[in-house]
Each structure stands twice: as C-alpha cells, then as structure tokens.
C-alpha positions as CSV (number, residue, x, y, z in Angstrom):
1,M,84.6,117.4,84.5
2,E,84.4,113.7,83.7
3,I,84.9,110.9,86.2
4,W,86.0,107.5,85.0
5,N,83.8,105.4,87.4
6,N,83.6,101.9,88.6
7,P,80.3,101.6,90.5
8,S,81.7,99.0,92.9
9,C,84.7,101.1,93.8
10,S,84.7,102.8,97.2
11,K,87.2,105.4,96.0
12,C,84.9,106.3,93.0
13,A,82.0,106.6,95.4
14,A,84.0,108.9,97.6
15,A,85.0,111.1,94.6
16,R,81.4,111.4,93.5
17,T,80.3,112.3,97.0
18,A,83.1,115.0,97.3
19,L,82.1,116.5,94.0
20,D,78.4,116.4,94.8
21,E,78.9,118.0,98.2
22,A,81.0,120.8,96.6
23,G,78.5,121.4,93.9
24,V,80.9,120.5,91.1
25,G,79.2,119.2,88.0
26,Y,80.5,116.1,86.3
27,A,79.7,113.5,83.8
28,V,80.2,109.8,84.6
29,R,82.0,107.5,82.3
30,P,81.4,103.9,83.1
31,Y,84.8,103.0,81.7
32,L,84.4,99.2,82.3
33,D,81.4,99.3,80.0
34,R,82.8,101.9,77.7
35,P,86.6,101.3,77.7
36,P,88.9,103.9,76.3
37,N,90.7,103.2,73.1
38,A,94.5,103.6,72.9
39,A,94.4,107.2,71.7
40,E,92.0,108.2,74.6
41,L,94.1,106.5,77.2
42,T,97.3,108.1,75.8
43,E,95.6,111.5,76.0
44,V,94.6,110.9,79.6
45,L,98.2,109.9,80.4
46,R,99.4,113.2,78.8
47,R,96.9,115.1,80.9
48,L,98.0,113.3,84.1
49,D,101.7,113.8,83.1
50,A,102.0,110.1,83.9
51,R,103.3,106.9,82.2
52,A,101.0,103.9,81.6
53,W,102.5,101.9,84.4
54,D,101.8,104.7,86.9
55,V,98.0,104.2,86.5
56,C,98.0,100.4,86.0
57,R,96.6,98.2,88.7
58,T,99.3,95.5,88.5
59,R,97.8,93.3,91.3
60,E,94.5,92.8,89.4
61,P,94.1,89.2,88.2
62,A,94.4,90.2,84.6
63,A,97.7,91.9,85.2
64,V,99.0,89.0,87.3
65,A,98.0,86.6,84.5
66,L,100.0,88.7,82.0
67,G,103.0,89.1,84.3
68,M,102.8,92.9,84.0
69,A,104.6,93.5,87.3
70,D,107.7,92.3,85.4
71,W,107.1,94.2,82.2
72,P,109.7,96.8,81.2
73,R,108.9,100.4,82.2
74,D,110.4,102.3,79.4
75,E,109.2,104.3,76.4
76,A,109.4,101.4,74.0
77,A,107.2,99.2,76.3
78,E,104.5,101.8,76.9
79,P,102.3,100.9,73.9
80,R,102.2,97.3,75.3
81,W,101.0,98.6,78.7
82,I,98.3,100.8,77.0
83,E,97.0,98.0,74.8
84,A,96.8,95.7,77.9
85,M,94.7,98.4,79.8
86,V,92.5,99.0,76.8
87,A,91.9,95.2,76.5
88,A,91.2,94.9,80.3
89,P,90.0,98.3,81.5
90,E,89.8,97.0,85.1
91,L,93.6,97.5,85.1
92,I,93.2,101.3,84.9
93,Q,93.5,103.1,88.2
94,R,90.3,104.7,89.4
95,P,88.8,107.1,89.7
96,L,90.3,109.3,87.0
97,L,89.1,112.8,87.0
98,L,89.4,114.7,83.7
99,L,89.2,118.3,84.5
100,D,87.7,121.0,82.3
101,D,90.9,123.0,82.5
102,G,92.7,120.3,80.5
103,G,94.3,118.5,83.4
104,A,93.5,115.3,85.1
105,L,93.9,113.7,88.5
106,V,93.7,110.3,90.0
107,G,91.1,110.9,92.7
108,R,92.1,108.4,95.3
109,T,93.2,110.8,98.1
110,A,91.5,113.6,100.0
111,E,94.1,116.0,98.6
112,A,93.4,115.0,95.0
113,L,89.7,115.4,95.5
114,A,90.2,118.8,97.1
115,E,92.3,119.8,94.1
116,A,89.6,118.6,91.8
117,V,87.0,120.7,93.7
118,R,89.3,123.7,93.6
119,R,89.9,123.4,89.9
120,G,86.3,122.5,89.2
121,G,85.4,126.0,90.3
122,A,82.4,125.2,92.4
123,T,81.9,125.9,96.1
124,P,79.5,124.3,98.5
125,G,76.0,125.6,98.1
126,T,76.3,126.9,94.6
127,G,73.5,124.7,93.4
128,A,75.4,123.1,90.6
129,E,73.7,119.9,89.6
130,P,76.1,117.0,89.2
131,A,75.5,114.2,86.7
132,S,75.2,111.2,89.0
133,S,73.8,108.5,86.8
134,E,75.9,105.9,85.1
135,G,74.5,106.8,81.7
136,A,75.6,110.4,81.8
137,T,77.0,111.8,78.6
138,P,80.8,112.5,78.9
139,A,81.9,116.2,79.0
140,G,83.7,117.4,76.0
C-alpha cells in the first residue's frame, strides 16, 4: 500500500497510526515534495472511482485564488482540474491510500481506515513492518 502523505496533516498521521497498529505495511509518498503528474493523478482518480473535483481541496488558498469553486464540473473541464492539482499538489485531498489490490481510498474517516486495514490483509500483532519514513520508496 502507498500513502500520499502530508507530514503536517492530522488525518495523515491518524492513517499512518491506524496502519501501524494493524501491522499493515505501506510506503510513504511525500506528495507535496514529489507531486504526481497528470497521468498518475488520472490513474488515482480511476482507482478511487472519483472525479477530480471530488478530491480537490477547493478552500485552499491556491484554489480560492484560481476561483476553482466556480469551475465547471463536467468531463470537458476535468483536465483543467487535474492540471491545477498537479501544479499545486496541496489541493489534493489527503491522505490518499493506494491499495495493493488496485483500489484506492481517501483515508479521512475511521471507516475508510478500517477498510484499508481489511483490504491490506494484515491483522494486529502480525509483525508487519510499516515504512514510516518520509523517504520510503513507493510500492509498485
């Protein structure tokens, strides 16, 4: 599993803690330092079964400056949304959990984290060693 992590985000910290406690191994992607390109973000959206605006933080200063809250939310506008998030990765919702089974989750709720643990296949006490450093190599 890979977690797109912002080290200053409490939801990211909660996700790492939940995965650690469950013994689920993961790689950390510091996505603010290593932003996705458009193809990577498009693939994550496919895995999430989501549209770009579904994972965009439209209240972030960069989004407000661009007026993104008023952007069209249709197929023709989606590339514009993706390019904005690639250019300003702080606009991407976090944490994103890219599961080894090909799916993905936005890990902001206890339910999403429980689903990630279930699909990650580990159980508490299994001894799996999670990658907890920012420099971990992404899974793949």
